[in-house]
C-alpha positions as CSV (number, residue, x, y, z in Angstrom):
1,M,10.4,16.8,-14.4
2,S,6.8,15.8,-14.5
3,A,4.6,17.6,-17.1
4,S,3.7,21.1,-16.0
5,A,1.7,24.0,-17.2
6,G,3.1,26.9,-19.3
7,P,3.9,30.4,-18.1
8,L,1.7,31.9,-15.5
9,P,-1.0,34.2,-16.7
10,S,0.0,37.9,-16.6
11,G,-1.0,39.6,-13.3
12,N,-0.7,36.5,-11.2
13,S,3.0,36.4,-10.5
14,R,2.3,37.7,-7.0
15,R,0.1,34.7,-6.2
16,H,2.8,32.4,-7.6
17,R,5.4,34.1,-5.4
18,V,3.1,33.5,-2.4
19,F,2.1,29.9,-3.3
20,L,5.5,28.2,-3.2
21,P,6.7,29.8,0.1
22,V,3.4,29.0,1.8
23,L,3.5,25.3,0.7
24,A,7.2,25.1,1.7
25,A,6.4,26.6,5.1
26,L,3.7,24.1,5.7
27,I,6.0,21.2,4.8
28,G,8.8,22.7,7.0
29,L,6.4,23.2,9.9
30,A,5.3,19.5,9.6
31,W,8.9,18.4,9.8
32,L,9.7,20.8,12.7
33,S,6.6,19.6,14.6
34,L,7.6,15.9,14.1
35,W,11.2,16.7,15.3
36,A,9.9,18.5,18.4
37,W,7.4,15.8,19.2
38,A,10.0,13.0,18.8
39,R,12.3,14.8,21.3
40,S,9.6,15.7,23.8
41,P,8.5,13.5,26.8
42,Y,5.6,12.4,24.5
43,G,7.8,11.1,21.7
44,R,6.9,7.5,22.4
45,Y,3.4,8.3,21.1
46,L,4.9,8.4,17.6
47,E,5.9,4.8,17.9
48,H,2.4,3.5,18.0
49,G,3.0,1.7,21.3
50,D,0.5,1.3,24.2
51,W,-0.7,4.8,24.9
52,T,-3.0,3.7,27.7
53,V,-0.3,2.6,30.2
54,S,1.0,5.9,31.7
55,G,1.3,9.6,31.2
56,P,-1.3,12.2,30.0
57,A,-2.7,9.8,27.4
58,A,-3.5,7.2,30.0
59,F,-5.3,9.9,32.1
60,L,-7.4,11.0,29.0
61,C,-8.2,7.3,28.3
62,R,-9.8,7.1,31.8
63,V,-11.8,10.3,31.7
64,V,-12.9,10.4,28.1
65,P,-15.9,8.2,27.2
66,A,-14.6,5.2,25.2
67,G,-11.2,6.8,25.8
68,A,-9.2,3.6,25.4
69,V,-10.2,3.6,21.8
70,V,-10.8,7.3,21.0
71,V,-7.6,8.8,22.6
72,P,-5.1,6.5,20.9
73,M,-6.9,6.9,17.6
74,A,-6.8,10.7,18.0
75,L,-3.1,10.8,18.9
76,Y,-2.3,8.4,16.1
77,A,-4.3,10.5,13.6
78,A,-2.4,13.6,14.6
79,A,0.9,11.9,14.2
80,W,-0.1,10.4,10.9
81,I,-1.4,13.7,9.5
82,L,2.0,15.3,10.4
83,M,3.9,12.4,8.8
84,T,1.8,12.6,5.6
85,A,2.2,16.4,5.4
86,A,5.9,16.1,5.9
87,M,6.5,13.1,3.6
88,M,3.9,13.3,0.9
89,L,3.2,17.0,0.3
90,P,6.7,17.5,-1.3
91,T,5.8,14.7,-3.8
92,T,2.6,16.6,-4.8
93,L,4.2,19.9,-5.5
94,P,3.7,19.6,-9.4
95,L,0.0,18.9,-8.8
96,F,-0.5,22.0,-6.6
97,N,1.6,24.1,-8.9
98,T,-0.5,23.0,-11.9
99,F,-3.8,23.6,-10.1
100,D,-2.5,26.9,-8.9
101,R,-1.8,28.0,-12.5
102,L,-5.2,26.9,-13.8
103,T,-7.2,28.6,-11.1
104,A,-5.1,31.7,-10.5
105,R,-7.7,34.0,-12.0
106,R,-10.6,32.8,-9.9
107,P,-11.5,35.0,-6.9
108,D,-11.7,31.9,-4.6
109,H,-8.3,30.7,-5.8
110,G,-6.9,30.2,-2.2
111,R,-10.0,28.3,-1.1
112,L,-9.8,25.9,-4.0
113,L,-6.1,25.2,-3.3
114,T,-7.0,24.5,0.3
115,L,-9.8,22.2,-0.6
116,L,-7.5,20.3,-3.0
117,G,-5.1,19.8,-0.1
118,L,-7.9,18.7,2.2
119,G,-9.2,16.1,-0.3
120,Y,-5.7,14.8,-0.7
121,M,-5.0,14.6,3.1
122,T,-8.4,13.0,3.7
123,V,-7.4,10.0,1.6
124,W,-4.1,9.6,3.4
125,G,-5.9,10.0,6.7
126,A,-8.3,7.2,5.9
127,F,-5.4,5.0,4.9
128,G,-3.7,5.9,8.2
129,L,-6.7,4.8,10.2
130,L,-6.8,1.5,8.3
131,A,-3.0,1.0,9.0
132,H,-3.7,1.8,12.7
133,A,-6.4,-0.8,12.8
134,L,-4.1,-3.4,11.2
135,H,-1.3,-2.5,13.6
136,G,-3.7,-2.9,16.5
137,A,-4.8,-6.3,15.2
138,L,-1.2,-7.4,14.8
139,L,-0.4,-6.3,18.4
140,F,-3.4,-8.3,19.7
141,L,-2.3,-11.3,17.7
142,L,1.2,-11.1,19.1
143,A,-0.1,-10.9,22.6
144,S,-2.5,-13.8,22.1
145,V,0.0,-16.2,20.4
146,P,3.3,-16.5,22.4
147,A,5.0,-18.5,19.6
148,L,4.3,-15.7,17.2
149,A,5.6,-13.1,19.7
150,W,8.9,-14.9,19.8
151,H,9.2,-14.6,16.1
152,G,7.9,-11.0,15.8
153,W,10.7,-10.2,13.5
154,L,8.9,-12.0,10.8
155,I,6.3,-9.3,10.6
156,G,8.8,-6.6,10.0
157,T,10.7,-8.7,7.5
158,A,7.4,-9.5,5.6
159,T,6.5,-5.8,5.5
160,I,9.9,-5.0,3.9
161,A,9.6,-7.9,1.4
162,L,6.0,-6.8,0.6
163,A,7.2,-3.2,-0.1
164,G,10.0,-4.6,-2.3
165,A,7.8,-6.8,-4.3
166,F,5.2,-4.1,-4.8
167,Q,7.8,-2.0,-6.5
168,F,7.5,-4.4,-9.5
169,S,3.7,-4.5,-9.7
170,R,1.6,-3.1,-12.5
171,L,-0.6,-1.2,-10.0
172,K,2.5,0.6,-8.7
173,Y,3.4,1.8,-12.2
174,R,-0.1,2.7,-13.3
175,C,-0.6,4.8,-10.2
176,L,2.9,6.3,-10.5
177,E,2.2,7.4,-14.0
178,K,-0.8,9.3,-12.9
179,C,1.3,11.0,-10.2
180,R,4.0,11.9,-12.7
181,T,1.7,13.7,-15.1
182,P,-0.2,16.3,-13.0
183,L,-1.1,18.5,-15.9
184,S,-3.0,15.9,-17.9
185,F,-4.5,14.5,-14.6
186,V,-6.0,17.9,-13.7
187,I,-7.1,18.8,-17.3
188,E,-8.9,15.4,-17.6
189,R,-10.8,15.9,-14.4
190,W,-11.2,19.7,-13.7
191,R,-14.4,21.1,-15.3
192,G,-14.5,24.4,-13.3
193,Q,-18.1,23.7,-12.3
194,A,-19.2,23.4,-8.6
195,Q,-15.6,24.5,-8.0
196,A,-15.4,23.8,-4.3
197,R,-16.8,20.2,-4.5
198,H,-14.7,19.4,-7.6
199,A,-11.5,20.8,-6.1
200,F,-12.0,18.5,-3.1
201,A,-12.8,15.6,-5.3
202,L,-9.7,16.3,-7.4
203,G,-7.6,16.1,-4.3
204,V,-9.3,12.8,-3.3
205,Q,-8.8,11.3,-6.7
206,H,-5.1,12.2,-6.8
207,G,-4.8,11.0,-3.2
208,L,-6.1,7.6,-4.2
209,F,-3.5,7.3,-6.9
210,C,-0.9,8.5,-4.5
211,V,-1.9,5.9,-1.9
212,G,-2.0,3.2,-4.7
213,C,1.6,4.2,-5.6
214,C,3.1,4.6,-2.2
215,W,1.1,2.6,0.4
216,A,3.7,-0.2,0.7
217,L,6.6,2.2,1.2
218,M,4.6,4.1,3.9
219,L,3.9,0.8,5.7
220,L,7.7,0.5,6.1
221,M,7.4,3.1,8.9
222,F,5.8,0.4,11.0
223,A,8.8,-1.9,10.4
224,L,11.5,0.8,10.7
225,G,10.0,2.9,13.5
226,A,7.4,5.5,13.0
227,G,9.3,8.0,15.1
228,S,12.5,7.8,13.1
229,L,12.9,11.1,11.3
230,G,15.9,9.7,9.4
231,W,13.9,6.9,7.8
232,M,11.0,9.4,7.1
233,L,13.4,11.7,5.2
234,L,14.9,8.8,3.2
235,L,11.5,7.4,2.2
236,A,10.1,10.9,1.4
237,A,13.1,11.6,-0.8
238,A,12.7,8.3,-2.6
239,M,9.0,8.9,-3.3
240,A,9.6,12.5,-4.3
241,I,12.3,11.3,-6.8
242,E,10.0,8.6,-8.2
243,K,7.2,11.1,-8.9
244,N,8.9,14.4,-9.7
245,I,12.3,13.7,-11.4
246,S,12.5,12.8,-15.1
247,W,14.5,9.6,-14.3
248,G,12.6,8.9,-11.2
249,R,10.6,6.0,-12.6
250,R,13.9,4.1,-13.1
251,L,14.4,4.2,-9.3
252,S,11.5,1.9,-8.6
253,A,13.1,-1.4,-9.6
254,P,16.5,-0.8,-7.9
255,L,14.6,0.2,-4.7
256,G,12.5,-3.0,-4.9
257,V,15.7,-5.1,-5.3
258,A,17.3,-3.4,-2.3
259,L,14.2,-4.0,-0.1
260,L,13.9,-7.7,-1.2
261,S,17.6,-8.2,-0.6
262,W,17.3,-6.6,2.8
263,A,14.4,-9.0,3.7
264,V,16.6,-12.0,2.6
265,V,19.5,-10.8,4.7
266,L,17.1,-10.5,7.7
267,V,15.8,-14.0,7.2
268,A,19.3,-15.4,6.9
269,A,20.4,-13.6,10.0
270,H,17.6,-15.0,12.1
271,A,17.9,-18.4,10.6
């Protein structure tokens, strides 16, 4: 497993017993919400399609100022936050566990953990908005260039190939190493001064390394279908193993080979 702190300080076992169930409940709630959303009449909103055509979203787009931009972005942000909580929080369990141990004696312990999580989710939320803007630009390009629309499969194939190639990059391994050593990461950056601000900043910094490690794999959701819980579970498991299991780093290269091979098969099939 990744590096972790030593035994909990005496007198804090109750907090430790509460911490893990609460985090597990948040993760479970995120997965349950995604499952319910995907099976509801509004499940199509998870697929990043045209939310302005029909249904409640179309009505809101008409009545809300700048609704054609604001409403899809709000729906997308909600879906992305749920996806991030479900897929990425399990990969950060060692970070939260380490920070929980180091701040267990502080009276504002719970608030600091919350701020750590908010900082982490803020980074992934920003990345999600950038991905949303990129997806919107691609949809506009497809609508504007009929020849490209006929070969839309190239975009999905290129995304898969990009994710596969990134598995071999130096940036991937540098960021992955930071994610795999949460104890040294926290000790290097946590000073215990201006605790609230520093807890949030610590979450932001770890989120940046996490995005640097996993952004290409997360973009696969656009190629595989953002509403596919099966693909979400598979990718979440792969990222959790990479970060949290002792042999997880050795998974990166085989996963990259598998993705690149898949892209080659797709090209051959369409050719």
